[in-house]
C-alpha positions, 0 to 999 in steps of 0.5 A: 668256694668257701663253706659260707658262700655255699650255704648263704651266698656272698658274704656281707660286710660285718656291719650287716650280718646275714641272719635273716634266715632265722626270721621264721620265729619257730614256724615251719618254713615253706618256700615251694608247693612241695614243701607245703604238701609235706607240711600238710602230710606231717600230721600237725592237725590234732583231734581237737582241731588245732594245728600245732606247730612249734610257733603256735605251741610257743603261744601257750603260756605253759610251753613258753615258760618251760622253754624259757626256763630250760633254755635260760639255764644253759644260756646263763651258765658259764661254759669253760674250755678246760685243759688236762695238764696231767691226771690230777691237774686241770686249768682253763684253756683261755688260749684255745679258739673254742674259749673265744667262741663260747665266752666272747662271740660265737659269730658276728651278731650273737653273744654266747648266751643268745647262741646257747639259748637259741639252740637249746630252744630248737632242741626242746621244740624240735629235738634237734639243733644245728649250727654250721662250723666255719673253720680256718686252718683247722680252727673253729672260727664261727658257729652259724645257727641253722634253722632245724626246719631247713635241715635234713639229716640222714645216715649213709651206708658207711654210718656217717651222717650227711646234712642237707640244708635248704636255702631261702631260694630253695637250693639245697646244699650238702654238708658233711658230718664234720661241718655241722654242730648237731645237738640231739635230744631224746632219740629213738634211732641214735640219729634224730632227736624226738620232738616234744611237740610231736608227742605233746601235740594233743595236749598242746592242741587241747590247750590252744582250743581251750584258750580260743574257747575261753577268749570267745566266751568272754568276748561274746559274753557267752556265760551269763551270770544272771537271767532276766524274767518277764511276767508276760510275753515280750513283744518284738519291739520290746525285745529289740529295745531290751537287747539294745539296752543290754548291749549298751550296758555291757559295752563298758565306758560310762555305763561301767559299774552302773545299775541296770534299770528294768521295766514292765515288771522284769526281775533278775535271777543269779546263776551260779557257775555251771559244771561245764565252766568248772570243768573247763577251768579244771581242764586248763589246770590239768593241761598246764601240769601235763605240758610241764611234765612233757618238758621236765619242769616242776609245775611250781616253776611255771606258776602252778603251786596248788599242790605238791607233786612227785618232784618233792614235798617242798619248793626247794626239793622240786627245784633241786629235782629240776636241776638234777634231772632236767638241767643236768641233761641239757648241760651234759648234751652240750658238753659231750656234743662240743667234745665230739664236734668241735674239739680236734682229734689231736686235742684230746686234753681239751674238753668243755665243762659248765660251771654248775656252781653258778646255779646258786649264784643268786642265793648268796646265803647258800653260796657263802656257806659253801665257800666257808665249808670249802675253806674249812676243809681245805678244798679251796684256797682263799684266792680260789674263792675270791676268783669265783666272786670276781675279786682280786687275789690277796697276799698269802691267799694261796694257802689251804687250811688243814681240815678240823679234827684231823690227826695233825690238828688233834696232835697240835691241840694235845701238845698245846694243852698237855705241855708242862709248865717250866720252872721259873 
């Protein structure tokens, strides 16, 4: 029985890939009463009264933005499989099976960007991301993503890792360490990643409660901007008539924007924003910045541009801080996990490497300034730069220009300038 059949049952035709086990949308997958009890004991309920799960957390705008931004960096950056030819030479290993996995198709229904985005989102929300490794004759043929909520990882007495995957029908399948591609985020025990949601649960729960409070407040018109004053006591009939008139006035439609007609000597008085309302707005801003801090994303990248932060004094500095401290962490995690779990022991010359130059792909000015300096200092040849821009090579484009102000260049300029004129 193949590994695929053990996990997912009989293989379907390529036209109908079996990917339905991913339809939980980030929520906790519960199939049995025992799993329900475990979920209730997991402590998802916060002191603010909100139940925070990865699925509910993604409904908070700040959480969604942070996960989208960090997973998008990994998803859109080209991942190269390289081969060490010698101590100084590297080249693309386009003939290696992993090249097809990460540059063309990791499995039968996902693109490389979809696969990387999905696993990075799992990593950010749960601290772990898993994929089943399908091998044939020792070569990796597919990477099948496994929902983290269905996977249990434990370390055996011999320090090897063992994974237990729960199928949709409730059956449990054991997987050896060599059968699972396991991305681990920040970890305290070296085996299990720390979930951001677990530690940011109170902050996210507060944000959820404030969202619900704000929605209810504006839906029901709980905060009034004015009061109606009556010179005498208003009877029951008059009160009901006034209430019906106000409901009709606030219902929108044809009444939208029209004046309110008052009777029996009633007058209006404006009310400024209360301190509770102001505190609610400030709390929402604080919660948004707090969530960005948990996910390692500069606040300006999720729309909070009110004030500078410890990321730097300018937007460019803050963005560079994100690339250095957050994006680089995700890229290194992917590279080292691929080298550990997917590269065979006898393939020591093969390694994975993201093309970090793609981070400035959208900034043509910065990109071409870098190209000019690379040409000027002899770091790259014209054809190497043309390849980065997806252009065909040119004739005599494999030369490397000598750097300016070098000994050879100075000597040539001196000889040209000091050469004595010959007599006619």
